[in-house]
PAVEX-39313 format. One record per residue: residue in three letters; chain; x, y, z of N, C-alpha, C, O, CB in turn. Coordinates in Angstrom, 3 decimals. Atoms other than C-alpha are relative to their C-alpha. Glycine has a CB too. Example, Ala and Ser with C-alpha at 12.3 -4.5 7.8 and 13.67 -1.06 7.14 Angstrom:
<rs>
+--------+--------+----------+----------+----------+----------+----------+----------+----------+----------+----------+----------+----------+----------+----------+----------+----------+
! residu ! chaine !       nX !       nY !       nZ !      caX !      caY !      caZ !       cX !       cY !       cZ !       oX !       oY !       oZ !      cbX !      cbY !      cbZ !
+--------+--------+----------+----------+----------+----------+----------+----------+----------+----------+----------+----------+----------+----------+----------+----------+----------+
!    ALA !      A !    0.890 !   -1.190 !    0.000 !   12.300 !   -4.500 !    7.800 !    0.900 !    1.200 !    0.000 !    1.936 !    1.181 !    0.665 !   -0.992 !    0.027 !    1.246 !
!    SER !      A !   -0.820 !   -1.190 !   -0.060 !   13.670 !   -1.060 !    7.140 !   -0.770 !    1.090 !    0.730 !   -0.261 !    2.198 !    0.899 !    0.414 !    0.462 !   -1.415 !
+--------+--------+----------+----------+----------+----------+----------+----------+----------+----------+----------+----------+----------+----------+----------+----------+----------+
</rs>
This chain:
<rs>
+--------+--------+----------+----------+----------+----------+----------+----------+----------+----------+----------+----------+----------+----------+----------+----------+----------+
! residu ! chaine !       nX !       nY !       nZ !      caX !      caY !      caZ !       cX !       cY !       cZ !       oX !       oY !       oZ !      cbX !      cbY !      cbZ !
+--------+--------+----------+----------+----------+----------+----------+----------+----------+----------+----------+----------+----------+----------+----------+----------+----------+
!    LEU !      A !   -0.677 !   -0.969 !   -1.536 !  -21.004 !    1.480 !    0.812 !   -0.277 !    1.043 !    0.618 !   -0.762 !    1.823 !   -0.202 !    1.118 !    0.478 !   -0.029 !
!    ILE !      A !    0.810 !   -1.485 !   -0.535 !  -22.049 !    4.510 !    3.067 !    0.851 !    0.333 !    0.613 !    1.935 !   -0.207 !    0.836 !   -1.346 !    0.108 !    0.866 !
!    ASP !      A !   -0.693 !   -0.748 !   -0.871 !  -21.087 !    6.877 !    5.008 !    1.723 !    0.703 !   -0.806 !    1.797 !    0.670 !   -2.034 !    0.170 !   -1.155 !    1.396 !
!    ASN !      A !   -0.479 !   -0.511 !    1.118 !  -17.566 !    8.709 !    3.972 !    1.608 !   -0.984 !   -0.609 !    2.676 !   -0.572 !   -1.064 !    0.224 !    1.701 !    0.447 !
!    ASP !      A !   -0.873 !    0.767 !    1.022 !  -15.572 !    5.646 !    2.603 !   -0.791 !   -0.994 !   -0.555 !   -1.386 !   -1.992 !   -0.147 !    1.268 !   -0.651 !    0.579 !
!    ILE !      A !    0.554 !    0.964 !    1.278 !  -16.722 !    4.335 !   -0.420 !    0.824 !   -0.712 !   -0.945 !    1.988 !   -0.311 !   -0.922 !   -0.760 !    0.755 !   -0.907 !
!    GLY !      A !   -1.367 !    1.314 !    0.628 !  -14.619 !    1.946 !   -2.315 !    0.505 !   -0.686 !    0.483 !    1.430 !   -0.969 !   -0.279 !    1.125 !    0.193 !   -0.458 !
!    CYS !      A !   -0.361 !    0.197 !   -0.191 !  -13.611 !    0.091 !   -0.184 !   -0.023 !   -0.993 !   -0.063 !   -1.042 !   -1.671 !    0.072 !    0.099 !    0.414 !    0.354 !
!    GLY !      A !   -0.726 !    1.451 !    0.281 !  -11.344 !   -2.941 !   -0.846 !    0.928 !   -0.109 !   -0.183 !    1.540 !    0.948 !   -0.336 !   -0.227 !   -0.691 !   -0.799 !
!    MET !      A !   -0.972 !    0.746 !    0.194 !   -8.518 !   -5.299 !   -1.366 !    0.854 !   -0.056 !   -1.349 !    0.437 !   -0.715 !   -2.302 !   -0.488 !   -1.061 !    0.280 !
!    SER !      A !   -0.670 !    0.680 !    0.835 !   -5.745 !   -5.303 !   -3.614 !    1.464 !   -0.280 !    0.160 !    2.183 !    0.504 !    0.779 !   -0.212 !    0.540 !   -1.031 !
!    MET !      A !   -1.760 !    1.315 !   -0.085 !   -2.020 !   -8.101 !   -3.964 !    0.346 !    0.770 !   -0.551 !   -0.361 !    1.182 !   -1.470 !    0.429 !   -1.746 !   -0.710 !
!    PHE !      A !   -0.793 !   -0.545 !    0.786 !    0.710 !   -6.027 !   -4.969 !    1.302 !   -0.559 !   -0.130 !    1.975 !   -0.539 !    0.901 !    0.044 !    1.149 !    0.295 !
!    MET !      A !   -0.739 !    1.035 !   -0.195 !    3.531 !   -8.365 !   -6.436 !    1.234 !    1.526 !    0.056 !    1.023 !    2.456 !   -0.722 !   -0.040 !   -1.529 !   -1.319 !
!    THR !      A !   -0.829 !   -0.651 !    0.376 !    7.251 !   -6.108 !   -5.412 !    1.100 !   -0.054 !   -0.410 !    1.547 !   -1.134 !   -0.023 !    0.043 !    0.441 !    0.451 !
!    ASP !      A !   -1.575 !    0.207 !    0.288 !   10.856 !   -5.714 !   -6.823 !    0.554 !   -1.082 !    0.952 !    1.373 !   -1.926 !    0.590 !    0.891 !    1.434 !    0.248 !
!    ILE !      A !   -0.767 !    0.324 !   -0.583 !   11.600 !   -7.017 !   -3.881 !    0.114 !   -1.798 !    0.126 !   -0.949 !   -2.417 !    0.175 !   -0.213 !    0.806 !    1.045 !
!    LYS !      A !   -0.331 !    1.387 !   -0.144 !   13.210 !  -10.883 !   -3.571 !   -0.246 !   -0.403 !    1.376 !   -0.040 !    0.131 !    2.466 !    1.400 !   -0.283 !   -0.386 !
!    ARG !      A !    0.218 !    0.805 !   -1.442 !   12.278 !  -13.121 !   -1.106 !    1.148 !    0.625 !    1.105 !    1.360 !    1.513 !    1.931 !    0.297 !   -1.901 !   -0.236 !
!    ARG !      A !   -1.814 !    0.074 !   -0.329 !   15.844 !  -13.863 !   -0.398 !    0.977 !    0.657 !    0.751 !    1.787 !    0.136 !    1.517 !    0.660 !    0.210 !   -0.955 !
!    LYS !      A !   -0.406 !   -0.762 !   -0.097 !   17.013 !  -10.568 !    0.012 !   -1.330 !    1.135 !    1.021 !   -1.502 !    2.339 !    0.832 !    0.560 !    0.135 !   -1.356 !
!    PHE !      A !    1.018 !   -0.816 !   -0.046 !   13.890 !   -9.534 !    2.157 !    0.751 !   -0.017 !    2.116 !    0.969 !   -0.905 !    2.941 !   -1.992 !   -0.803 !   -0.771 !
!    LYS !      A !   -0.088 !   -0.286 !   -1.856 !   14.798 !   -8.410 !    6.117 !   -1.097 !    0.249 !    0.599 !   -1.917 !   -0.318 !   -0.123 !    0.812 !    1.246 !    0.534 !
!    PHE !      A !    1.647 !   -0.217 !   -0.828 !   11.667 !   -7.620 !    8.122 !    1.075 !    1.290 !    0.407 !    1.356 !    2.238 !   -0.326 !   -0.947 !   -1.483 !    1.624 !
!    ASP !      A !   -0.513 !   -0.716 !   -0.982 !   13.842 !   -5.907 !   11.107 !    0.339 !    1.325 !   -0.885 !    0.223 !    2.442 !   -0.380 !    1.235 !   -0.768 !    0.780 !
!    LYS !      A !   -0.825 !   -1.573 !    0.221 !   15.487 !   -3.215 !    8.476 !   -0.923 !    0.000 !   -0.871 !   -0.477 !   -0.262 !   -1.988 !    1.766 !    0.356 !   -0.499 !
!    ILE !      A !    0.685 !   -0.643 !    0.958 !   12.355 !   -2.321 !    6.688 !   -0.862 !    0.943 !    1.271 !   -1.046 !    2.158 !    1.195 !   -0.925 !   -1.134 !   -1.177 !
!    VAL !      A !    0.726 !   -0.133 !   -0.511 !   10.274 !   -2.197 !    9.705 !    1.341 !    1.359 !    1.221 !    0.858 !    2.282 !    1.877 !   -0.827 !   -1.576 !    0.310 !
!    LYS !      A !   -0.668 !   -1.594 !   -0.159 !   13.727 !    0.479 !   11.049 !   -0.026 !    0.731 !   -1.044 !    0.124 !    1.878 !   -0.621 !    1.430 !    0.107 !    0.346 !
!    LYS !      A !   -0.104 !   -0.945 !    0.893 !   13.697 !    2.184 !    7.914 !   -1.864 !    0.826 !   -0.432 !   -2.134 !    1.908 !   -0.953 !    0.875 !   -0.907 !   -1.351 !
!    LEU !      A !    1.492 !   -0.612 !   -0.782 !    9.755 !    2.900 !    8.597 !   -0.217 !    0.591 !    0.593 !   -0.600 !    1.716 !    0.272 !   -0.672 !   -0.389 !    0.559 !
!    GLU !      A !   -0.814 !   -1.190 !   -0.982 !   10.481 !    4.219 !   11.584 !   -0.022 !    1.443 !    0.298 !   -0.811 !    2.200 !    0.864 !    1.093 !    0.048 !   -0.303 !
!    SER !      A !   -0.781 !   -0.607 !    0.283 !   12.676 !    6.414 !   10.872 !   -1.192 !    1.047 !   -0.845 !   -1.373 !    2.138 !   -0.304 !    1.213 !   -0.803 !   -0.602 !
!    ILE !      A !    0.741 !   -1.271 !    0.938 !   10.297 !    8.572 !    8.376 !   -1.120 !    0.644 !    1.518 !   -1.649 !    0.114 !    2.496 !   -1.291 !   -0.895 !   -1.905 !
!    GLU !      A !    0.575 !   -1.573 !   -0.993 !    8.688 !   12.158 !   10.326 !   -0.694 !    0.464 !   -0.809 !   -1.423 !    1.322 !   -0.310 !    1.058 !    1.315 !    0.521 !
!    ASP !      A !    1.320 !   -0.498 !    1.114 !    6.510 !   12.966 !    7.247 !    0.388 !   -0.496 !   -1.121 !    1.427 !   -0.443 !   -1.778 !   -0.310 !    1.665 !   -0.297 !
!    LEU !      A !    0.051 !    0.100 !    1.680 !    5.270 !   11.598 !    4.271 !    1.324 !    0.991 !   -1.030 !    2.208 !    0.504 !   -1.735 !   -1.776 !    0.735 !   -0.444 !
!    ARG !      A !   -0.324 !   -1.005 !    0.721 !    6.732 !   14.523 !    2.679 !    1.296 !   -0.412 !   -0.532 !    1.545 !   -0.210 !   -1.720 !   -0.032 !    1.238 !    0.714 !
!    GLU !      A !   -1.166 !    0.407 !    0.403 !   10.150 !   13.073 !    2.618 !    0.672 !   -0.662 !   -0.869 !    1.830 !   -0.697 !   -1.285 !    0.249 !   -0.306 !    0.530 !
!    ILE !      A !    0.101 !    1.540 !    1.503 !    9.523 !   10.235 !    0.020 !   -0.301 !    0.461 !   -0.891 !   -1.467 !    0.814 !   -1.067 !   -1.098 !   -1.334 !   -0.076 !
!    PRO !      A !   -0.086 !   -0.508 !    0.805 !   10.638 !   11.435 !   -2.923 !   -1.202 !   -1.036 !   -1.241 !   -0.603 !   -2.012 !   -1.692 !    1.552 !    0.222 !   -0.091 !
!    LEU !      A !    0.966 !   -0.027 !    0.870 !    7.496 !   10.510 !   -5.377 !    0.025 !   -0.185 !   -1.810 !    0.422 !    0.806 !   -2.423 !   -0.440 !    1.146 !    0.381 !
!    PRO !      A !    0.636 !   -1.048 !    1.292 !    6.496 !   10.206 !   -9.261 !   -0.619 !    0.482 !    0.240 !   -1.328 !    0.336 !    1.237 !   -0.537 !   -0.220 !   -1.063 !
!    GLY !      A !    0.968 !   -0.626 !    0.403 !    4.833 !   12.792 !  -10.863 !   -0.647 !    0.983 !    1.358 !   -1.787 !    1.433 !    1.243 !   -0.925 !   -1.094 !   -0.645 !
!    GLU !      A !    0.369 !   -0.542 !   -0.473 !    4.749 !   14.638 !   -7.589 !   -0.254 !    1.367 !   -0.377 !   -1.351 !    1.776 !    0.002 !    0.425 !   -0.280 !    0.686 !
!    GLU !      A !    0.740 !   -1.304 !    0.251 !    4.527 !   18.199 !   -8.913 !   -1.858 !   -0.040 !   -0.235 !   -2.592 !    0.917 !    0.012 !    0.769 !    0.593 !   -1.444 !
!    ASN !      A !    1.702 !   -0.535 !    0.025 !    0.548 !   17.459 !   -9.654 !   -0.716 !   -0.228 !    1.968 !   -1.787 !    0.080 !    2.491 !   -1.189 !   -1.534 !   -1.526 !
!    LEU !      A !    0.790 !   -0.015 !   -1.742 !    0.412 !   16.523 !   -5.379 !    0.563 !    0.913 !    0.513 !    0.851 !    0.603 !    1.669 !    0.170 !   -1.293 !    1.138 !
!    ASN !      A !   -0.177 !   -0.874 !   -0.485 !    1.580 !   19.639 !   -4.721 !   -1.639 !    1.137 !    1.110 !   -1.740 !    1.590 !    2.251 !    0.744 !    0.459 !   -1.277 !
!    SER !      A !    1.380 !   -0.209 !   -0.090 !   -2.215 !   20.953 !   -4.590 !   -0.683 !   -0.648 !    0.972 !   -1.745 !   -0.051 !    1.152 !   -0.568 !   -0.278 !   -1.079 !
!    TYR !      A !    0.469 !    1.377 !   -1.137 !   -3.304 !   18.364 !   -2.053 !    0.353 !   -0.068 !    0.910 !   -0.247 !   -0.436 !    1.920 !    0.228 !   -1.226 !   -0.148 !
!    ILE !      A !   -0.929 !    1.142 !   -1.624 !   -0.716 !   17.564 !    0.342 !   -0.571 !    1.476 !    1.014 !   -0.684 !    1.209 !    2.211 !    2.908 !   -0.358 !   -0.045 !
!    ASP !      A !    0.731 !   -0.403 !   -1.685 !   -2.370 !   20.937 !    2.631 !   -0.984 !    0.192 !    0.226 !   -1.469 !    0.670 !    1.251 !    0.253 !    0.997 !    0.685 !
!    LEU !      A !    1.887 !    0.075 !   -0.124 !   -6.063 !   20.456 !    1.371 !   -0.373 !   -1.564 !    0.931 !   -1.511 !   -1.724 !    1.374 !   -0.943 !   -0.193 !   -2.137 !
!    LEU !      A !    0.554 !    0.963 !   -0.291 !   -5.615 !   16.578 !    2.860 !    1.090 !   -0.144 !    1.450 !    0.940 !   -0.977 !    2.344 !   -0.114 !   -1.123 !   -1.276 !
!    GLY !      A !   -0.676 !   -0.316 !   -0.841 !   -3.078 !   17.487 !    5.100 !    1.009 !   -1.484 !    0.538 !    1.505 !   -2.121 !   -0.392 !   -0.989 !    0.699 !    0.958 !
!    GLU !      A !   -0.344 !    1.234 !   -0.632 !   -1.510 !   14.377 !    7.373 !   -0.636 !   -1.559 !   -0.919 !   -0.058 !   -2.587 !   -1.273 !   -0.694 !    0.191 !    1.625 !
!    ASN !      A !   -0.024 !    1.833 !    1.082 !   -3.581 !   11.469 !    5.239 !    0.314 !    0.236 !   -0.617 !    0.064 !   -0.955 !   -0.804 !   -0.964 !   -0.979 !   -0.619 !
!    LEU !      A !   -0.188 !    0.361 !    0.719 !   -2.307 !   12.042 !    2.463 !    1.375 !   -1.197 !    0.069 !    2.469 !   -0.830 !    0.496 !   -0.119 !    1.026 !   -0.604 !
!    GLY !      A !   -0.557 !    1.364 !    0.302 !   -0.606 !    8.078 !    1.767 !    0.126 !   -0.573 !    1.659 !    0.761 !   -1.505 !    2.152 !    1.668 !    0.097 !   -0.983 !
!    THR !      A !   -0.126 !    2.217 !   -0.897 !   -1.374 !    6.428 !    4.965 !   -1.636 !   -0.310 !   -0.114 !   -2.510 !    0.372 !   -0.650 !    0.647 !   -0.245 !    2.708 !
!    ILE !      A !    0.359 !    1.385 !    0.527 !   -3.470 !    3.404 !    5.051 !   -1.871 !    0.191 !    0.210 !   -2.735 !   -0.372 !   -0.462 !    0.920 !   -1.508 !    1.137 !
!    GLY !      A !    1.377 !    0.303 !   -0.740 !   -6.915 !    4.259 !    7.143 !   -0.077 !    0.033 !    1.193 !    0.838 !    0.547 !    1.837 !   -0.514 !   -1.113 !   -0.185 !
!    GLY !      A !   -0.070 !    0.776 !   -0.555 !   -8.256 !    2.872 !    9.644 !   -1.056 !   -0.432 !    0.354 !   -1.770 !   -0.787 !   -0.583 !    0.631 !    0.149 !    0.619 !
!    GLY !      A !    0.869 !    1.400 !    0.381 !  -10.825 !    0.849 !   11.150 !    0.724 !   -2.087 !   -0.426 !    1.305 !   -3.070 !    0.033 !   -0.769 !    0.710 !   -1.632 !
!    ASN !      A !   -0.456 !    1.607 !    0.305 !  -10.114 !   -2.434 !    9.606 !    1.133 !   -0.042 !   -1.652 !    1.421 !   -0.946 !   -2.435 !   -1.893 !   -1.127 !   -0.330 !
!    HIS !      A !   -0.516 !   -0.329 !    1.326 !   -8.093 !   -0.622 !    6.714 !    1.788 !   -0.589 !   -0.009 !    2.433 !    0.024 !    0.841 !   -0.215 !    1.885 !   -0.228 !
!    PHE !      A !   -0.972 !   -0.356 !   -0.674 !   -4.385 !   -2.019 !    6.496 !    1.022 !   -0.543 !   -1.296 !    0.614 !   -0.834 !   -2.420 !    0.055 !   -0.640 !    1.603 !
!    ALA !      A !   -0.780 !    0.254 !    0.802 !   -1.618 !   -2.853 !    4.713 !    1.148 !   -0.560 !    0.473 !    1.948 !    0.003 !    1.221 !    0.153 !    0.909 !   -0.627 !
!    GLU !      A !   -0.841 !    1.423 !   -0.432 !    0.487 !   -6.351 !    5.027 !    1.373 !   -0.477 !   -1.371 !    1.027 !   -0.762 !   -2.517 !   -1.523 !   -1.568 !    0.082 !
!    ILE !      A !   -0.918 !    1.021 !   -0.099 !    3.762 !   -7.845 !    4.048 !   -0.131 !   -1.578 !   -0.112 !   -0.608 !   -2.258 !    0.796 !    0.434 !    0.221 !    1.040 !
!    GLN !      A !    1.308 !    1.213 !   -0.218 !    3.035 !  -11.428 !    2.327 !    1.297 !   -0.917 !   -0.963 !    1.787 !   -0.641 !   -2.058 !   -2.241 !    0.375 !   -0.971 !
!    GLU !      A !   -1.071 !    0.582 !    1.017 !    5.610 !  -13.812 !    1.064 !   -1.376 !   -1.561 !   -0.619 !   -2.467 !   -2.031 !   -0.297 !    2.067 !   -0.688 !    1.197 !
!    VAL !      A !    1.106 !    1.631 !    0.551 !    4.102 !  -17.165 !   -1.009 !    0.043 !   -0.855 !    0.541 !    0.440 !   -1.751 !   -0.203 !    0.136 !   -0.799 !   -1.196 !
!    ASP !      A !   -0.298 !    1.334 !   -0.112 !    4.203 !  -19.813 !    0.911 !   -0.199 !   -1.442 !   -1.162 !    0.568 !   -2.252 !   -1.682 !   -0.720 !   -0.167 !    1.096 !
!    ALA !      A !    0.185 !    1.156 !    0.960 !    1.817 !  -22.054 !   -1.234 !   -1.102 !    0.859 !   -1.069 !   -1.598 !    1.986 !   -1.102 !   -0.710 !   -1.622 !    0.868 !
!    VAL !      A !    0.704 !   -0.734 !    1.326 !   -0.034 !  -21.490 !   -4.317 !   -1.183 !   -0.536 !   -0.161 !   -1.163 !    0.001 !   -1.269 !    0.722 !   -0.140 !   -1.393 !
!    PHE !      A !    0.115 !    1.049 !   -0.048 !   -2.930 !  -23.921 !   -4.393 !   -1.357 !   -0.036 !   -1.930 !   -2.133 !   -0.907 !   -2.322 !   -0.514 !   -0.409 !    1.898 !
!    ASP !      A !    0.546 !    0.076 !    1.162 !   -4.390 !  -22.423 !   -8.196 !    0.881 !    0.932 !   -0.878 !    0.690 !    2.146 !   -0.958 !   -1.457 !    0.330 !    0.073 !
!    GLU !      A !   -0.772 !   -0.017 !    0.554 !   -1.474 !  -22.342 !  -10.466 !   -0.082 !    0.433 !   -1.324 !    0.905 !    0.878 !   -1.910 !    0.356 !   -0.848 !    0.206 !
!    GLU !      A !    0.037 !   -0.796 !    1.143 !   -3.220 !  -21.254 !  -13.696 !   -0.011 !    1.691 !    0.254 !    0.592 !    2.645 !   -0.238 !   -1.259 !   -0.475 !   -0.756 !
!    THR !      A !    0.613 !   -2.289 !   -0.859 !   -4.846 !  -17.455 !  -11.565 !    1.139 !   -0.046 !    0.553 !    1.624 !    0.476 !   -0.451 !   -1.725 !    0.557 !    1.692 !
!    PHE !      A !   -0.897 !   -0.558 !    0.085 !   -1.417 !  -17.158 !  -10.057 !    1.127 !    0.189 !   -1.206 !    1.909 !    1.109 !   -0.969 !    0.282 !   -0.358 !    0.871 !
!    LEU !      A !   -0.646 !   -0.448 !    1.411 !    0.514 !  -17.013 !  -13.548 !   -0.774 !    0.932 !   -0.827 !   -0.129 !    1.618 !   -1.620 !    0.235 !   -1.197 !   -0.907 !
!    ASN !      A !    0.682 !   -0.501 !    0.994 !   -2.313 !  -15.427 !  -15.316 !    0.196 !    1.588 !    1.139 !    0.529 !    2.769 !    1.036 !   -1.746 !   -0.913 !   -0.491 !
!    LEU !      A !   -0.193 !   -2.245 !   -1.432 !   -2.168 !  -12.111 !  -12.200 !    1.822 !   -0.322 !   -0.595 !    2.336 !    0.795 !   -0.646 !   -0.365 !   -0.137 !    3.554 !
!    GLU !      A !   -1.619 !   -0.498 !    0.490 !    2.023 !  -12.704 !  -13.592 !    0.745 !    0.462 !    1.732 !    1.340 !    1.457 !    2.147 !   -0.118 !    1.878 !   -1.434 !
!    PHE !      A !   -0.932 !   -0.228 !   -1.249 !    3.277 !  -13.308 !   -9.996 !    0.639 !   -0.418 !    0.430 !    0.227 !   -1.565 !    0.258 !   -0.178 !    0.123 !    0.789 !
!    ASP !      A !   -0.983 !    1.194 !   -0.453 !    6.233 !  -15.087 !   -8.270 !    0.012 !   -0.400 !    0.706 !   -0.373 !    0.322 !    1.626 !    0.938 !   -0.060 !    0.097 !
!    LYS !      A !   -0.644 !    1.166 !   -1.683 !    7.072 !  -17.324 !   -5.677 !    0.430 !    0.866 !    0.771 !    0.009 !    1.231 !    1.868 !    1.505 !   -1.264 !   -0.078 !
!    ASN !      A !   -1.091 !   -0.716 !   -1.083 !   10.004 !  -15.204 !   -4.809 !   -0.085 !    1.019 !   -0.213 !    1.015 !    1.475 !    0.096 !    1.399 !   -0.225 !    0.047 !
!    GLN !      A !    0.339 !   -1.673 !   -0.570 !    9.016 !  -11.777 !   -4.783 !   -1.195 !    0.549 !    1.322 !   -2.250 !    0.060 !    1.725 !   -0.652 !    0.789 !   -1.447 !
!    ILE !      A !    0.810 !   -0.144 !   -1.262 !    7.566 !  -10.209 !   -1.926 !   -0.979 !    0.924 !   -0.865 !   -0.932 !    1.757 !   -1.770 !    0.821 !    0.711 !    1.538 !
!    MET !      A !    1.299 !   -1.103 !    0.429 !    4.056 !   -9.061 !   -2.107 !   -0.944 !    0.352 !    1.310 !   -1.106 !   -0.431 !    2.245 !   -1.158 !   -0.791 !   -1.292 !
!    LEU !      A !    0.506 !   -0.846 !   -0.378 !    1.967 !   -6.458 !   -0.519 !   -1.918 !   -0.409 !    0.176 !   -2.741 !   -0.688 !   -0.695 !    0.572 !    1.071 !   -0.945 !
!    LEU !      A !    1.640 !    0.223 !    0.179 !   -1.658 !   -7.027 !    0.178 !   -0.476 !    1.371 !    1.357 !   -0.259 !    1.754 !    2.507 !   -0.641 !   -2.215 !    0.537 !
!    VAL !      A !    0.399 !   -1.643 !   -1.052 !   -3.479 !   -3.701 !    1.050 !   -1.661 !    0.224 !    0.278 !   -1.955 !    0.334 !   -0.913 !    0.544 !    1.765 !   -1.090 !
!    HIS !      A !    0.670 !    0.133 !   -0.028 !   -6.877 !   -3.488 !    1.930 !   -0.878 !    1.772 !    0.723 !   -1.571 !    1.885 !    1.734 !    0.177 !   -1.303 !    0.385 !
!    SER !      A !    1.048 !   -1.992 !    0.031 !   -8.532 !    0.989 !    1.969 !   -0.983 !   -0.037 !   -0.951 !   -1.630 !   -0.840 !   -1.624 !    1.041 !    1.714 !   -0.668 !
!    GLY !      A !    1.446 !   -0.334 !    0.665 !  -10.818 !    2.562 !    0.568 !    0.078 !    1.947 !   -0.112 !    1.009 !    2.488 !    0.484 !   -1.596 !   -0.738 !    1.340 !
!    SER !      A !   -0.337 !   -1.602 !    0.058 !  -11.348 !    6.937 !   -0.326 !    0.193 !    0.780 !    1.587 !    0.019 !    1.966 !    1.866 !   -1.421 !    0.806 !   -0.864 !
!    ARG !      A !   -0.404 !   -0.712 !   -1.054 !  -10.428 !    7.556 !    2.997 !   -0.787 !    1.676 !    0.282 !   -0.410 !    2.836 !    0.448 !    1.568 !    0.047 !   -0.274 !
!    GLY !      A !    0.766 !   -1.483 !   -0.064 !  -12.847 !   10.202 !    3.290 !   -0.242 !    0.767 !   -0.808 !   -1.226 !    1.475 !   -0.591 !    0.422 !    0.797 !    0.607 !
!    HIS !      A !   -0.779 !   -0.719 !    1.299 !  -11.580 !   11.891 !   -0.032 !   -1.635 !    0.969 !   -0.061 !   -1.396 !    2.174 !   -0.139 !    0.619 !   -1.381 !   -1.831 !
!    LEU !      A !    1.428 !   -0.245 !    0.597 !  -15.757 !   12.868 !   -0.673 !   -0.119 !    1.024 !    1.382 !    0.000 !    2.231 !    1.171 !   -1.299 !   -1.606 !   -0.252 !
!    HIS !      A !    0.439 !   -1.539 !   -0.519 !  -16.535 !   14.987 !    2.557 !    1.725 !    1.300 !   -0.015 !    2.468 !    1.722 !    0.872 !   -0.776 !   -0.346 !    2.183 !
!    ILE !      A !   -1.337 !   -1.595 !    0.204 !  -13.512 !   17.984 !    1.486 !   -0.641 !    0.177 !   -1.647 !    0.087 !    0.817 !   -2.405 !    2.616 !   -0.549 !    0.042 !
!    TRP !      A !    0.609 !   -0.666 !    1.521 !  -15.700 !   18.446 !   -2.093 !   -1.402 !    0.290 !    0.584 !   -2.274 !    0.796 !   -0.123 !   -0.072 !   -1.228 !   -1.622 !
+--------+--------+----------+----------+----------+----------+----------+----------+----------+----------+----------+----------+----------+----------+----------+----------+----------+
</rs>
């Protein structure tokens, strides 16, 4: 990869949200109510304070171009063994993320 966005890739995360309890409209409303990412408490937040001024509005964002975060539910499993080895659960909401370095190297 070249330019300012290195290490671009995708990851799948299993959330602790049960499929049957997931309410898309409720999540959208909550996300739209966030005015500043600093409103969201994070574990280890004290370690981020030195980066907040440096990274500004980019901190906590997914990026531009083809980067995305997608909420998913498992509809079908084609490779049960791999699915189980990853410790995924069909009853949980998943999060698929495609992002990269977000131009991190340009600030150094």
